[in-house]
N, C-alpha and C positions, 0 to 999 in steps of 0.2 A: 462856753467856748470849751475848745475838745481838751480832754485829759489822756494825758500818755501815761498809762501803767509798766514801768520799766525796769531793768537793773543794766545799769551802769557800761558795767562791764560783756554784755552782751550782743554781740556782735549783729545781731536779729533787728534787736533794739535801736542799733546804730544808722542802719537803713532806714529804719521809721524816723528817727527823730532829724537826719538829714535832709529826708523828703519834706517834710515838716519846714525844714529850715528855707530851702530853696523853694518852695512854694510860698513864702512867708505868712506861713500861717501861724497866728496863738495861737499855744497849748500851754497848758498847766501840767509838769512833770512830777509824776507823784513815784517816787523812788522804792521799788518794793525787794528786798533782800533777800533771793533765793536760797542762801546757804540755812540761812536761819527758815525758811519757810514761811516767808510771808505771803508767795503765790498761794499756799496751800489754807489759809484761814480762810473762814464759815464768811466772814463779808467780802475776799475778794472771791471766792469759787462764786458766792452768788453773780456778780458781775461776770465774770466766764468761770464757767464749770469745767473746764480743762484744766483749769489752774498753770496756765504757761504765761509767759508775757515774753515779746509787747501784746499790751492790750488798747486798744485806743476807742476812750468814751467819748461819744459824740452829742451836743447839746441835748438834746432829747434823751438821753440815755441809752440809747443803742450804744452796744459793744461790739466791736470788732474785734476777732484776735485772730490772732498768727499774722508774720509779718508781711507773707504775701498777698495777706486779704486787705492789709491793710495796706499797703504800695497798691494794688490795683484800685482801691475806693479813692485814693487819692489823689492816684496820678490818671485817674479818666479825665479828660476834657479837657487835659492841660499836654502841653509840649513835651512831658515825658511821657505820653502816653500814645505812640504814633498811630498813625492809621490803617499804615500796608500792613497785613496783617503777614508776612515775613519779620516787619522789625519789632509787630508786636511779640510774636514768637521768640526773638532775641533776646527782648527785654522780661519775657518770663522765665528765660531759661537762669539769668538772674536773678532773680527777684527768690 
């Protein structure tokens, strides 16, 4: 199962949660309190060395960091990632 490391007040995390929901993908939400430094613990930094959220852990343990990369990974091959080059650029504008 996918695992999303997030801080619920994060707009970038919200984008990832929204797309996961729109795609109907099951995932486990792991909320980190960034104000208390929970994204800077050795355990989390081993998963995501930049210490930022959101971060998406795939089933094989690979972690994708940064909301834009997560959104691209999830959207590719779906209706949320258009085939038209200009339309893709417009999507990237909002990522």
